[in-house]
Structure formats: C-alpha cells, structure tokens
N, C-alpha and C positions, 0 to 999 in steps of 0.2 A: 918578593923578590925586588931587588933593586933595578930602579929604570936605567937603560943604558944612555949614556951622555954623548954629545957628539964633541968636535975637537974643540967648540969654543966653551964647553963646560956645561951647556945648556939641554935640559930634555927637550925632545922634538915635540913634544905634546903640549908643551907651555907655549908654543909659537903659533899666530893664526897664520896658515897658508895664503898666499898671495893669489888671487882670483885670476884665472887666465880669461882674457876677452874671448867671446866666440861671435863668430863672424857668422851672419845669415843672407840669402840671395834676397829674402824681401827687405831686408832693412837697407839694402844697397839701391832700391827702388825709389825715383823721386816722384813718380805717378801711380795712382791707384786707382780703382773701378768706384764707379758712382754708387754710394750707399744710399739704401733706400731708407726712410725716414729720419730727417736730419734731427740732429740733438738742439737742443734749447740754447747751446751756445752760439748757433749761428744765427739765432733770432735776437734784434733789438730789443733792450730790456725798456720797460715803461719810463717814461721820464717824469721824475718827482717833480711836485709842485714847486716853485719859488717861494721860501719862506723868509727870505732876508727882509723883506719889505712887504707891507700890504698893497693891494690891489688899488688901482685910482679909482676904482668905483666906489671904494670904502671913505677913501681920503673926500673926494667930491661926488656923493651921491647923486645930484641933480645937474650935474655937468652934459651940457649937449654937446656931442658928439657928431661932426658934420658927415664923418665917414661911415657912421653907423645908420644903417636902413632899418627901421622897425617892420616895415610892410616889403614883400617882393618886390625884387627892383631887377629887371634883365640886364644881363652884362653882355655887351657887344660892341666890337671896335669897327664895325662896319655901317651898322645902322644906328641912329639914334635910340638911346635908351627909354624903354616905356614903362610906366609904372601903372598896374603890374604887369607881368608878362602875359602874353597874348595866350588866354585859355577861358572858354565859356564855363569851364566847372568851377573856378575859383570865385569865392564871395568874400569880399573883404570885410563884411559884418561879422562872419564868424572867428573865433577865436584860434581857428586851428591854421598851421601854417600851408604854404603854397605846396609842400611837398606833401602832405597827408591828405589834402584835398584833390589834388590831381593825380596821386600815383597809391597802388597799393603795393605796399612792400612785401616781398615774399621772402627773401632770406638775405643774410650778408654773406657777400662773397670772398672778402679779405678786407684787411686792415694794416696800412703803412704807417709810415713816421709822419706824413702829411694828410691822409684823409682815409677814409674808410668807403667802400665800394659794396652798394645793395642791388639787388636782381629785383627789379619792379616792374609791373604792370600798370601801362596808362589806363585811366579810366576814361580817357577821352577816344582813344584808337582801339584798346583791346591788346596794343602790342608790348613784346617785351623788351625792356631797356636795362642799362645801366646807369646808375647814377652815383656819382663820387661826392662825397660831402668833406669838407676839410674839418679836421679833428678838432683843432683850436681856434676860438674866434679871432677875429682883427684885432690885433695888439696897437694899431695906431694907422695912418694914412699910408706911410712907407709899407708898411706890413701888407695891407690892402692893396695897394698899387702891385707889389712883387707877386702876390697871390693871383692878382687878375692877369697877370701876363701869360699865365697858362690858356687862359681862355683866347688871347691873342694868338698864342701859336697854334691852337687848334685850329684857328681859322684861317692862318696863312697855310696850312697843310692842305685845306681843301678836301674834294671828294676824290678818291681813287680806291680800285677794288683791293689794293693790298694795304690799306692804312684805315685805321678805326675810324669809323663815321662819327663825326661830332653833330649833334643835334641842337643844342642850346644851352646857356648856363645864367643863373640867375644869383643873388643874394638876399639873405634875408635873416636878421637878427646876427648881423656879424660872422656869418658862415656863407661860404661859397659852395656851390651844387654845379656841377658838369654831369649834362645828361647825354650817353653815347649808344651806340648799338651795343647790343650783348652778344657775346661770344660763347661758345662752349664752354672754353679754359685756354690756358696758357699752353705754351710747347713745354714749359716746364712740367707740367702736372700730366701732361702724355706720356712724356719720357719716364717718369717716374711710376707711372701707371704700367707701362710697358715693361719696365723691370730689364731692359737690355738695349741693346742699338737700335735705331730705327732700320726699316727694310730699305735696300738700295733704291728701288722706286720711289720710296717716300722721301728719301733724303734728297733726290733731284726734284721733287716736285716743292718741297719747304725750300730748296736752293732758288729756283726759279722766282717764287713768289717773294721771297724776301728782296730778291736783287730787283724786281720790278719796284716794289716798295722802296727800296733805297734809292733808286734813280729819279722816283718821283721828288723825293726830298732835296736830293742833289741838284737836280733839274732847276729847284727853286731857290739853291743857295742856301738850303737848310743843313745841320749838323745835329742829327740825332744825339750821338754822345752818350747812349746808354741801352746799347743794344744787348740783349741777354735773354735767353728762352724764357725769363719770367715776363719779360713786356713784348713777347710774340705771341700774338693770341689767334686761335682758331676758330673760324666761324661754322655754321652750321653746315654749309657747304664743303667744309673741308679746306677752304683756302686760308692760308697763313695772313697775318695782316700786322704790321708794325703799329705800336700803342704807346701810350705814357710818355708825351712829347713835354714833360716836366724839364727836362736840362736840355731840351734844344736850342740850339744858337743860330742866330741868322747871320749869317757872312756878311751880306750888304746893309745890315741895320746898323742904328745907333749904339745896339750894345756891343756888338763885335764880338771879339775873343775876350774882353775884358771881364765879363761876367761869367765867364764859361765855369764849368765845374765838370772834374772827372768822374766817371760813374763806378759801376763795379770794378776793383781792381782785378778780378780775375779774367775781366774781359777788356780791360783797358790797354790800349796802343803804347808802345815805349817813347813816342815822342811826346805825350803829353805831359811825360815828366819834364821834360825842357821847355814846357809852355808852346808847343808848336800844336795848333789846332787847324785841321783841315779834314778834307773829304776821305783821307787815307785812313784816319782814325776810326771811321764807321765801318770802313772795309776789313780792318784788322779786327774789331769788334765781332762782325758777323762770321769771319774765317774762326773764330773762336767758338762761337757758339754752334756753329756745323761742325766742329771738331768734337765738341762734348757730347750733343745728342748722336753723331752718328757712330762713336766709339764706347758710348756710355762712360765716359771718363769723368773723374771727379778734378776739376780745375785748381792747381794750387793757388793759395793768396798770396803767397810770397815765397822767398828761400830759393834754393838751388833750383828747382823744377820752375818756379815762375821765370827766371833767369834763362833756362834753357828754351822754353818756347817763345822768348823773345829774341833768340838768336839763330830762329829759325830751325831748331831740333824738333823732329816730330818723332816720339817714342814708336818704334816700330811694334813693338808688342801689342799695340793698340791700332795701329794704322796698317798692319799687314792684310786685313780681310778687308779693306775698302777697295773698291773700283779703280784702277789706274787714271782714268779719265777724273774721276772726282778728287784722287790723291793730288793731281796736277794743279788743280782748282785751287785747292787747300793751302798748297805751297806758294801759288801765286798770292793769295788773300793775306799770307802771314809773313811777308817778306818783312825781315828787319829793318830794312832802310824805306823811309815813307816814300821817299823820291822815286824807287824803283818798285814800289807796290802797284799792284795792279788795281785799274778802276774799273768801277762798275760798267761804263759803256763797253771796255775791252772784254771782261768778264762774259758780257753778254753776246759778244760775237763769237764766242769759241763755237766750234761745232758740236762739242757735247752739249753745251747749255740749249743749242739752238734746237737740237735734236730731243731734248728733254721739254723745251718749251713747247713744240708742236705736240707731242704726245699729251702735254700736260693740258693744253687747249681743247684737244679732241675729247679727253676725259671730261672735262668740265662742261664741254657741250653736251655730252652724252649724258652725262648727268642730270643736266638742267632739262634736257627734252624728257627724260623719263621723270623727272618730278613733275611737270607740265600736264604729261600724258595720266599720271596716277591721279593728280588733281581732278582732271577732266573725266576720269574714270567713276571717282567717287561722285562727282556732281551729276553723273548720269545715272548710276546706281540710285542714286537718292531721288532723282525726277522719275524713275520708271516706279520705284516703290509708293511715290505719293500718288502717281496716276492710277495704279494697279490699286490702292488702297481707296480711291475716290470712285472707282469703277465696280468695286466689289458688290456693293448693295445694289444697285440698278441691275448689274447683271444677273443676280441669283433670282431678283425678282421677275425680269422678263422671262428667264428658263422656266420657272416655275408656272407663269403664265401661259407659254406655249405649249407645254406639258400637259395641262390642263388639270395640276395639282397644286394649285395656290394655297390650299390649308396645308399642305406638307412642307412648304418653304420655311426655311430657318428664319427668314426674317418675319413672316406671317403679318405682314403687311407691305403697301406698296409704298416707294420711296417717298411719296408726298404725304399719306396719312400717318405714316411712321408705324411703329410697334403699339398695337392695342392692347396687347394682354400675354400674359405668361405662357409661353410655349407648353411648359409642363401639365398645365390646366387646360387649355384650349385643345390640345392635341387629343384627349381623351372626350371631347363632347361636339365633335364634328360630325356634319351629315355622312351616313352610310347607307348606300341603298342594299346592302345586303340583308340589313335587319328592319323589317316592315310589319305591317298588320298581319301579313298573310302567313309570319313566321308562328304568331301565336296568336290564339283565337281571342279576340277583343270584343266585346259587345260594341255594337255601333251607337249606343246612345253618347252625345256628345258630353252630356252634364250627368255624372252620378254623386247624388249626395253624401256625404261623409256618416258613416254609421255613428249609433251613440256608444259613447266611450265609457268605459267603466274605473272608477278610481275608487279604490279602498272599499268596494261594495255598491259605491253610490253610482248610480247609473244618470249621464248627462245626455239627455235627448239631442237628436241631430239638429232639431230645428233651427238653434242657434248658430248650429253652422251653415257659413255660406255653401252653395253650390260651386264647386270647382270644376273646370273643364278637365277631362280625363285627357292626358297627353297622350300622343301616340309613341309607340316603341321606337318607332323610326325617326322620330322627330331628335331636335338638338338637345331636349332636356333630358336624354336619356344617355348615359355613358355607352360610348359604342363598343368598348371592350372591358365588360366587367369583369374583375378576376374574383375568384372565391374568397380570398381576403377581403375585398371591398364588401361582396355581399356580407358577410359576417360582422365587419364592423357596423354596416347598416343595420342590421337587425340587433346588434347590441346597442347601438342609440336608441332605437323604438323601446326597450325594455329597460326604462330609467324611471325612477321616482324620487321625490325628493330626498328620501332618506335612507334611498338604497343606492350604493355605488354600481359601477361599471359589472355586469356579470361576466364572468371570466370566460374566455372562449373555450376554455377546456371543458366547462361543465357540460351535461348531457342538455339541460333544457336551453342551450345557446346555440347548439349545433345541431342543424337540421338538413335533411336532405332537400334538394332544390328541385322542383319540378315547376312545369308551367304555370301552374297555379298558383305554387308558393312564390313563384319569381315576381307575380303581378300582386302578391299580397304584400310582399317585402318593400315595394315603392310605395306604400302607403295607402292603397285602394283595397278594400276588402269585398269579397262577395256577400251576399246574403245569407249563404249556409256555412261560410268558414267560420270555424271556432274563434273566438277573440282570447288573447292572452290577459292575465290578471295582470301584469306589470306592463302599462302603457304610458307614454310620456304624458305630464299633467299639461293639462290645457287650462291655463290662468285664466284668460279671457272668458272662457265659458264657465269656471268656477265664480269669478265676480257677477256674471249675468244670473247665475243660478240663485246666489245668494242674495242679490235684490230684487227677486220676485218676492211677492207677499205670500 
C-alpha cells in the first residue's frame, strides 16, 4: 500500500514532530521547601595540597622560626602571655601535648574550612567544653597574626547570656586552640531534626534571644557579618546564643571595614555588594535566618528568588501561616533600603517583642528554679540513703537486744565486735531451754570412758582412749533442731572404713529407727549393753599405740 504524501511531496512519517513546551506550576515557583539531608554538592571539597613547590621545611630543615612555638603558649590580648598555660595537670617533661594531658576527647562535633571542633571533658574540673583546633599550621608570621585575631574578637565580645562564652586559647606546634562552652547543637541541626517550621512560641523565643545577643555586639560597635542558623547555638537550658565570630568586624578599630568579608550569600544583605558595611547588615541576616527556620524554607543562593527577597518580596505561600505580629517584624528587618531598615533597639521596643520577652524571662526563671529544686532533691535523697545505711546495723542490733533474742539477730554480733561466724552454722547450735537433761534420761556421771572399738576383728582396749566429758543434750555442742537427714548423714559418717566407701542411705543397714537410746548412741557415746557395729571409723592413734606395744 503506498504511503500518502502531503503537498510538499514528503511522507509525514519521515519528519520529526516539533515538541510542544509543557508549563507546570511547580516550575514557575522561585522558592521551595527545605530539603532534609543536603547533598554533597553543598559541602566544601577538601583542599588539595600544593605540589608546585616543596615546603620550606624541606629546603631549610634546621631553620628557626620565631613564630613557631614547640611548647604550649597561652594566647591573650588582655593579659601577658605565659608559658605554659595555667594548669596543674600539665607536665612539660612528658611528650604529650597540652590538649591530651588536660582534656579527654569524647567525639568530633564538626569540621570546617579553618578548623575542627571537638567535644572534650576537662581533667581539671570535670566539665564539658568545646575545643576548636585549626586544621592547617601557621604558614608564617602574617598567617599566625591573622588567625590570632579570632582570639582578640572573642575577648572583645565579653560575657553575655546570648553569646557563646569564651574560656581561653593557646598555641602549640603551630596550631591554634580555642576553648569555649559546650552547647547542645546549632539552630540548623534543630530545624533539620524537626523537619518542619518552628512552633510560634519557639519562634518568639529565638527572636528575643538573638536580638539581645545582637544588641550586645552593636553596643560594642561590633559587626557579626555571618549570622545564620549554623552559627546560632542552643545551650542546655534552651537559650539561643550567637557564635563563630571569625568574620566579626570592629567599626571603631584599626581594621575598620577594609578587611571585612561577606558571609553566606543566602543571608547576605544587598548593600554589602556595594561595599556598605553597617549594623543594618546584621539585622538583614537575622531576618533571613528567622524566615528560614519559621517557614522551613530553602533560601536561594542566587537567581530570581534571591533578587525577589532583596526587593522586599516575601512569598505568601510560605508566610501565610505566620502570626501577623511576627510577619510585621520580618518585613521591618528585610527592608531593601538599609537606611530605612529597623534597628535592634527599635525592634526591642515593639509591644509584641516586649510581651514575648516577659514570657521568655518567666519561662527561664521557672526552668532555673525547677532545676535547682531537682538538684536539691537528689542531694537530699542521697543524704537520707547514706544516713539510713549507716544506722541500719546499730538499729537492728539494738532491736534484738531489747527483744532478748540476740542470737536470732541477722547481724549475730554487736556493732563493735562485728560478725563472728556464719549465720547458717551458728543458728543450729544455739542454746535452747526446750531440750535439756529432763527430756532424755542421761546418766549423771560426768565422765564416761570410750568403749573398746573393733576393727576387722581386732579389738582395741579403751584404756588408750582418754576419758571425755559427756556433753549435755541441752548444751551448745548439740544441734538444736536435728533433722532426720542430719541423723542419717551422722550415722553414715560413723560407718566408714579405709577400704569401704560411704554406705548408701537407701540400704537397710544404714537406715534405722531412732529412739531415745539410739539417738544417744548416734552421738558417739555407747551404753554398756548396746551392740556394736562391725563398721566403725578407724582410730589411727589407737592403731599406732597398739603396734608400738611389745
């Protein structure tokens, strides 16, 4: 069958159809939700070592570097430097570093382009800290001074409840160490684990904490310039704190804004592209941080979405669920014009912020009080348990003494003399008035000679055996409660020979009916008329005496 052709004389199947463009609503959106588990494309690749020239240490192996300190040296711009840092545990004679001698490394918290952070426990006070160590050693005196400026910035910040507390810093073997307080984690980790927007009350708490911390910096003419969720840390009490002051700039210092660097482009203020560095840049970065964590929004790094946010456009599909007062605060912080942008003092004067601050202070005070009460309760419980354990033995001994049953006391001894014997043995050999001489007829003679024993047909006279006193049945040498099993084991022990093993308890010769007379015989004292068994224990001493006679 011939293929039909068109007017141009070509078959329709020989031409490729032109694809029609399909438009989707998702493709038109410039913003997206925050994705869990960022891919490796967002992480910095490791820096390869420079292979163009050999290091200076290979060319000049014995070169003395004045800026390199083989021993630990404290770093401080307030007090004079001491060698080594103040610590009672450090011993210079040992080959270990100051970090290994004074701290116990628990785990690594993170790693960045300039350093790695470890969670450590101090061997001096037992508290937990975070120690940041530089990744690469000092490459020269200028590089050392540049890295030591971070210590100077931490000291300029000072102490504030909403800023990470700085403890001390030292350098050793061309590496810089910074010791700071330990926090639970960052705001970025908290929002990623939550996998959604923060609750409204939590948003207000974060806003109040960060505004107070930023006010502390601005009052000292300091610019953070790198405010983002990764640099906001959460303490164990739940308070948010500003940290990582590596890019901080001093407005009234010698560096000014000449050495200022921009931070993450997702949170960067638009005026920084024109070289205008001011306090309004930190306010804009804080507004972008709050927008991200409150809406679970993925901030763009560039493109049309980045421009829309810098033009004052807030995506309604993300901000429609936010409280109106908080949306007003965001709009004032993200104003495109830095001259019209809200300041920290103006934001703290808003009625909504003041109400949130009062509630925040009340919550923190209640939490602090409950924590102290819990510690006091645990201390009281430990003290009561220690006192009860200390008074347990004297109390039990006193109760047994008052009741007249000291022998039945679980301790079996006074608190001074202690425990004299095993309770399982002494409990069966105590005095008992219920068993006496009037129960069984016992001859009144105090001394009864042991009768002649027979061993394999040989009779050994009893003159060689000493006269032993007959114990009373009510004395302490007689078991108080003798069980039938004990009597059977007693008789079995008396019917042993060197060549014959223990007679089974099931044999007729070993099981006999107990009577008053037989019970006395079982104790080892026989009457004159009682028959003797042919299987008796061997008396080695009597045998030796009999053999020695002429």
